C-alpha positions, 0 to 999 in steps of 0.5 A, a space after each residue: 587409703 583403706 584396708 587395715 583391720 584390727 583383730 575384731 574387724 578381721 573376724 567380722 570381715 571373715 565371718 559376716 559383717 552383720 556381726 558388728 558388736 565391736 565395730 565402734 572401736 574399729 576404723 577401717 583402714 584407708 590410705 589413698 594415695 601413698 603419694 610420693 613413691 610415684 614422684 618418679 613421675 618426674 622421669 617422664 620421657 615423652 618425645 614431645 616434651 617433659 610434662 610428667 603426671 603427678 605422683 599417684 597411688 600405685 600399689 600403696 593400698 592392697 589387701 582388704 582395701 574396701 573394708 572400713 568401720 567407724 573410728 580413727 586410723 593413723 598410718 605410716 607408709 614407706 616406699 622405696 623405688 629403684 629404676 635403671 630402665 627409662 622408656 620412650 613413647 613406644 616403650 623402648 629403652 632410652 639409651 645411656 646410663 640412667 637411674 632413679 631412686 625414690 624414697 618416701 614416707 606418707 603420714 595418713 590420718 583418717 576418720 569414719 563417723 557413725 553419720 549416715 549419708 546415702 546409706 553409707 558412713 561419712 568420713 574424711 582423711 588427710 595425707 602428708 608425704 615426705 620424699 627423697 628423689 635422686 636422678 642420674 640420667 644421660 637424657 635429661 633430669 639430674 639432681 637430688 631433692 628432699 622435702 615435703 610433698 603436696 598435701 592430700 585432703 579427702 573432705 568426703 568419703 562414704 563407706 558401705 560396710 553392710 552390703 552383699 554382692 551375689 550373696 557374698 559380703 561386699 565392702 565398698 567406698 567412694 572417696 573424693 581426694 584433692 591434692 593441694 600445691 603445698 610441696 616444695 617446688 622450684 621452677 629452675 629445678 627439673 626435679 621437685 617433690 612438689 608439683 605446683 598444680 591442683 589435682 582431683 583424684 577420686 576413687 572407688 574401692 571395694 572388697 569382696 569376700 567369696 569365702 571365709 579366708 579369701 578376699 578380692 580387692 581393688 581401687 579404681 582412680 580417675 586423675 585430673 590436673 590443673 595447669 602449672 602456670 610456672 613450669 620448669 624453665 627448661 621447657 620455655 613455656 608459659 604453662 603446662 598441663 598433664 593429661 587425664 589418667 586412669 589408674 587402679 590397684 588390685 589384690 587378692 589374698 588368703 588367710 593362711 594362719 590367724 591374722 596372716 594373709 599372703 597374696 598377689 597385688 598389682 597396679 596399672 596406670 594409663 594416661 587417657 589424654 595428651 599433655 598440654 604445653 601453652 594450650 597445645 596437645 603434645 603427641 606421644 606424651 601418654 604414660 603407661 605402667 603395670 606392676 605386679 608382685 607378692 605381698 603379705 598382711 599381718 594383723 595383731 589386735 589393732 595393729 596391721 603390717 603390710 609388705 608389698 613388692 612390685 616388678 614393673 613392665 609395659 612402661 611408656 614414657 616412664 621409668 620401669 623398675 622395682 617398688 617395695 612398700 612397708 605400711 604400718 596401720 593402727 586403728 582406734 
């Protein structure tokens, strides 16, 4: 996940990225997949069966996401999610008293080298989530689980920090992220912080700087999941496989004071293919969600602080609620 800037980076990004006399001491900021708050995926309510998408980055990256320079990043992301509305495949509310509360903390370490690859800078990252999930539903999953989530490894990303688009500074990055089934998982439990599958979740992120104070950023992801050969026993199946999906974060902000940005941020997820149980497609199993809300970013020297909030709508086969994110980034 990228997007944190030191004061030096901030100045370079606002003026013109060609002036990079201090770029060596800067990292960019990258946080990919703040993972776990989306563990609310376990509230998937498909009418056909219960095969949730794994957690993905929904809103954990926002302002100036595409900006990055050589160096190190250490980052901690805290996510709070609360939902008391659960939807079916047609977006209608499920009956009964239902609630999901999820909290997570994701530790993220990233590195960008000065080595050039395809005209950009080579980098790598790793993210480790911890989660606390609490389900109270009348229709299905109930219980509380805490523990370590699945490890996210990005062995290769390429960062371009000296490009222009329509004669405007344009930062962009391609990242190949893999999620490994290292999290705590029990097939006898309908609620888990691990997913027992391998996931490929690459993305393309960019930041465009139209004016000295204004920036526009987005991150576009593709999601593919392997089979779970040891699924929840309540399904009575030998194997399951979540469908493929597209999800994106988008944001725009304006610097109103030195180091302080205010703006609007959002995310969108749309499942593209049906879930599969024992090799058979499950009708009406696709998930969808849209979240949007205000946010701010404050940068002081090498430390950046983010506060982002999202109010969800247009849910299908998912819970619908509020997400709050606090992120602290330090570059070296």
